[in-house]
N, C-alpha and C positions, 0 to 999 in steps of 0.2 A: 504494500499500500504506499502510496506517495506521501511525502511530508505535507503536501498542500491539503490532502484529504485529512490527515491527522490533525492539522491545524484547526479544522472546524470543531474539534472537541474543546478547544480552549474557551474558558469562561471570560468574557470581556471585562475590561476595567468598568465599563459603564454599568454592566449588570452587578458588579460587586458594589459599586457606589449606591446603586438603588437598594440593594439588600441592607447595607449599612444605614442608609437614610431611613428605611423602614424600621429596623430594629431600634434605632436611637430616637425615633420621633416621640415627642411628648404625648402625642395622641394615640400611641400604640396601646390598646387596651390590654392585650395579652401580657406585655411586658409590665405595664403598670400594675396589673393584678398580682404578678409575681412579686414586684417590689413591695406590695402591701403586705404579702405573707411574710417576707424577709424582715420587714421592719417590726413585726410583732416581737422578734427576738433581739432587737437592738441593731447597732451598726454592724458592718461586716467585721470590724476589728473586734468589737464586743462579742460577737457570736463565736469567732474563732478562739478568742481567749476563754470563753466558757468551756468550750470543747476541750481545749488543751488542758485546763484545770481538771476536767472530768477523766481525762485519759491518764493522768499521773498516778503511779502505783501507790504512792504514799497516801494520796488523797482517796483512791479507791479503798484501801485497807481501813482508813480512819472512817469512811462512810459506813463500811461493813461492821466495824466495832460499835459505832454509834447506834445501829439498829440490832445488835447482838445477832448477826447473821450466823445461821448454823454452818455456813460454808467457810467461815473464817479459819477454823482449825485446819481444814483441808488445804487452804491456801498456805497457812504456815508450814504444814508438812511439806507441801511442794516446794517452798523456798528452802526448807531444811535439806531435803534430798538432792535438790539442784546444787546447794553449796557443798554437799558431800560428794558430788560428782557420781551420784548413784546410777545415772543413765549411761548407757554405753556410749563411747566417743565414736565419732564418724571414722576415725582412723581404725579403731579396734573393729567396728562394724565391717569395714572393707576388708580387713585382715581375715575375718571369720568367713565372709562370703567368698573371697577369691583364694584363699589358701596359699598354695605356692605361686599363684600368679599375682599375688599382691604386689610385689616389688616391680614387676615389669609392666603392669597396667598403668596407663598414663590417662588421667582425667582432665578434660578440658572444661573449665568452669563456665565458659561461654554457653555451654550446651546443658547446663544443669536443669533438671526436671523437678519441679516442686511437687511434693506429696500432699495430696489434698483429700479430705474425708468429708462426707456429707450424710446425714445432718446430725450435728451435735445438739441434740434437743434439750438435754438436761445436765446441769453441772456435775452431778455425781458420776455421770458417765466418764467424764474426763478424768477424774480421780481413779476410778476402776481401770481405765486405759493406761494411766500412768503407772499404777501398781504393776499392771501386766508387763508393761514395757521394761521396767526395771527387772522384774523376775526372769523374763525370758530374753532380755537383752535385745529388745526390739526397738525400732525408731518410732518416735512420735511425729505426726504430720507437721508440716510447716504451714499448713493452711486449713481452716475449718469453716464450714458452711453451716448456718443455723436457719431453720425454718420453724421456729417457735412462735407462737402468738406473743406479740409484744406486750399488750395491755394485760394479758393473763399473767405474765411474768412480774409485771410491775405491781399488780394487784395482790400477789401472794406475799409481798413484803418481806421476803427472805434474802433480798438483795441478789437475785440470780444474774441479772443483767450486769451488774457491777462485778459480781464474783467471776463471770466469764471473761469480762474485760481484764480483770486483774491476773487471772490465770494465763491469759494470752501474753501479758506483759512478762510474767515470770518465766514461762517456757521459751519465749521468743518466737512466736508465731503470729500470723495475721488472721483475721476472721471476718465473716460477712453475716449480717443480720438480715432477716426478711421482714419488711413492714407489714402491717396488718391491712393497708390499703393496697389491695390487689384484686385481680379480677374474680376470685372466688369469695369476695366479701359481700356480695350482693349489689355490687356497683351497677350491674346491668340488671334492671327490674324485670326485664323480660325473660330472663333465664333462671332456671331452678336446678333440679337434680338430673338424674340420668335421662329422663324424658326429654330434656331440652339440651342434650349434650352437644348436639351438632351446631347449636347457636354459639358455641365457644370456638368454632374452628376459625373464625374470623380473627382470632387473637385474644389472648387473655389480656384484659385491658382495664384502664381507668378512664371510663367514659365521662363526657361532660366536665363537670367540676371536679372530678376525682383526681385529676393530674395535680391541681394546686393542693388538694387535700393530702396527696402523697408528699408534695414538697413540705407542706406544713408539718406533717408527721415526722419526716426526716429531721427537720430543724429541732424539733422537740427532743428527739433522742440524741441528736449530735450535741446540743447545748446542755442536756441534763445528765447524759450517761456517757458522752464521748464517742458514741457510735459513729464511725467515720465511713465505713464500707457497708453498702446494702445492696441487695438484689434488685435488679432493674429489668423489667420485661415488656415495656410499652414504649413506642416511639415518642410519645409526648412527654412522658417522665424522663426518658433519656435525654431529650432535648432540654428539659428544665434543669437537669443535672449539669449539662454543658454550660447553660447560662449562669447558674449559681457559682460554678467554679470560675468562669470567666470574670464574674463580678468580684471574686476574691475569697469566697467560702471554700475552705479546704476540704471539700467533700469528695468521696470516691464511691465508685459503684462497679458492680460486675453485671454483665448482660447474661440473663438466664438462658438455659437450653429452650425454655418455653418460648423465647422470642423467635425461634425458628430459623436462625441463619444457617442455611444449608448449602450455599454455593458461593464461589469466589465473588460473584457480582453483588450479592447481598452484604457480603463482608466488605467489599469496596465501598458500597454506599454508606454503611455504618462508620467506617474508618475515616472517610472523607469528611463527615460531619465532626468527628472527633478532632481532626486535624484543623479544620476551619475554625473551630471554636477553642482551640488550645490557647494557652497563655503565651506571652511573648517568650517565656522560657522553654516553650515546647511542651509543657506538661498538660495532662488531660485528666479529667476525674475517671475516665474509663480505664480502670485498673485490671479488670479481668473480663475475658470475652469467651463465653461458653458457646460452642457450636451446637447444632442439632446433632442428635445421635446418628444421623444418616450420612455424615460426611465421611470421605475416605481420605486416605493420606495425600493423595494428589491435590485434593481441595485445600487441605491445610498448608500443604507446601506453596501452592499458589497464593493463598491468603498471606503467607509470610512475605511473599514477594511485595504485596500490596502494603503490608505493615511496614516493611523496610523502606519502600519507596516514599512512604509519607513520614518517615522519621519517627515512627511510633514503637519500634521494636523494644526499646529499653523500658517504655512505659506500660505498654498493653500486653498483658499475659494471655496467651491462648490456653483456655481451659477445656480439656478433652475428657469425656467420660470413658474410663477404662472398664469399670463395671457399673451395672445399674440394679436397682432393686429388682428382686425376682419377680415381683407382681406390679401390674397396673401402669407400666410405662413402655416396655419394649418386649419383643419376642426373645425368649431365652432358648439356649444359653447365649449370653452376651458377655464377651471377654475380648478386649482390645489390646491386650498386653503385648502380644507379638508385634503388632502394628506399631505400637508406642516405641518399642526398642529400635525399630527401623527408623521412625520419625525423629526420635531424639537425637540421632546422628546428623541430622539435617537442619532441624528448626530450632531456633533459640527461644528462650523465655516461654516454655509452656508448662502446664501443670497436668498431673495425672489425677483425675477426680475419681473417687471411689464412692459410688452410691449404693453399691451392693457388695456382698461378701463373695468369696470364691464360689464358683459354680458347684464344686464338690460338697460345700457345706450347705449352701442355700438349698439345693434340691432335696436335701433330707431333713431340713428343719421342719418342725410341726408348725411353726409360724415363721415362714420365710419373710424377708424384707418386703415392704409394700409402700410405695410412694404415698398412698392414701393414709398411712399411718401419721404422717407429718401433720395432718389436719385434725387430729383427734385432741379435744381439750384434755388437759391434765387430769381433770376430775374424772372423765370417762376412762382414761387409761388406768387409773388407780381402781376405780369401781369395777372395771373389767378384769382386773388382775393381769393386765398386759405389760407392766413395767419390766419384769424379768426378761420376757421374750423381746421387748424392744431393746433393752440393753444389750442382750445377746446379738441381735442384729447389728448393732452399732460395733461390737467387738469383732464380729465377723468382717465388717468393713475395715477395721483396724488391721485385721489379718490380710485382707486383700491389699491394703497399702503396703504392708511389709513383703508380700509376695512380689509385688511390682518393683519395690526398691531392690529386692535381691536380683530380679531379672535385669533391671537397668544397670546395676553395679556389675554384674557379670559381662554385661554388654559394653563395659568401659564408659558408661555414662553416668555422671555425677548426679546425686539426688540432693534436694534442699528439704531437710527435715527441720523439726523445731530446733532453734539455735542452741538450746542447752546441750545438744550433741556435739556442737563445735567447740573443741578445745584441744 
């Protein structure tokens, strides 16, 4: 194709001026309404200062002491075993996994894969996981996804939101919360249960005024609990996230698998917007990008070219489902480990997300993992006697994380686990 033909794809300066003029016009109702939501929480500097205070470990522990949280003693134990270096070091982990090949294996840190688990619904599960990791000399993930009802956690007054944040500070991991304002919260008044399921196929959304409600909810948890990263699954709330970040709020988000990005062109569309609304330093709030489960390695490799071409490689992590819950989301068996080992040699800044346990465990569990379990209120979990089974499902996912870590390590690909393993 000639260069003259390709030049037709250029966006003219005139059109960019028109866009800038529209976005900054005092009469722009959409932007004005967002600014009203932000103003509820103070100036941009005040909002970030509140969040920074809430993100400080000493402040988190003090807040938990004030309410006499039952989770405080577990956090103190976690700090103790970290100080004692009870968790296996990454060096010792590699020696164990590689044996005689340890000395001759060379790891390129540029291609390190982040170990990710979903979903950490309840704080006690993290402590159970940590005890197991110490006992079995396993790795704790470097990234955690949560899909727990936010208001439910806050209402129980045990400090779980703060305890999770403190635990992430202690172990050196990052985490994502899922806000209550989402497509399954009754936002679409025309949709209900399974009898209207096809009505959701147009996307899981925040219709009408729900996009601003989502922004409001984010700012509440950002300023009160320091929640910085949240799940994002709607084009409108993704766009609002770009605008908030561009205005100076230090928010971050990850795009959910439910967004349905399943080909390089959909990914190009999404990353173009991220780049257009990045700050002058090149940063963007899009910190994690989950593909659809249907993508293959070629799509991810092409998407990596897009990401690199837009100077977003260091900022935007590609998050790829390696395992999925046994029920209610994909056909089983679903295990992308072998593909990941090949991909990890070619694509930088990716994470291996584990939403399900190893196939060999899931298929024999009396209660295998189920994506719909994420949406069961805690009271119903307890009354139904489901907590032990759900915790076992989570530990199965932890096992899948470590199986993937072993496969990557044997393939000469470094992994990013919780920072407490780095010493």
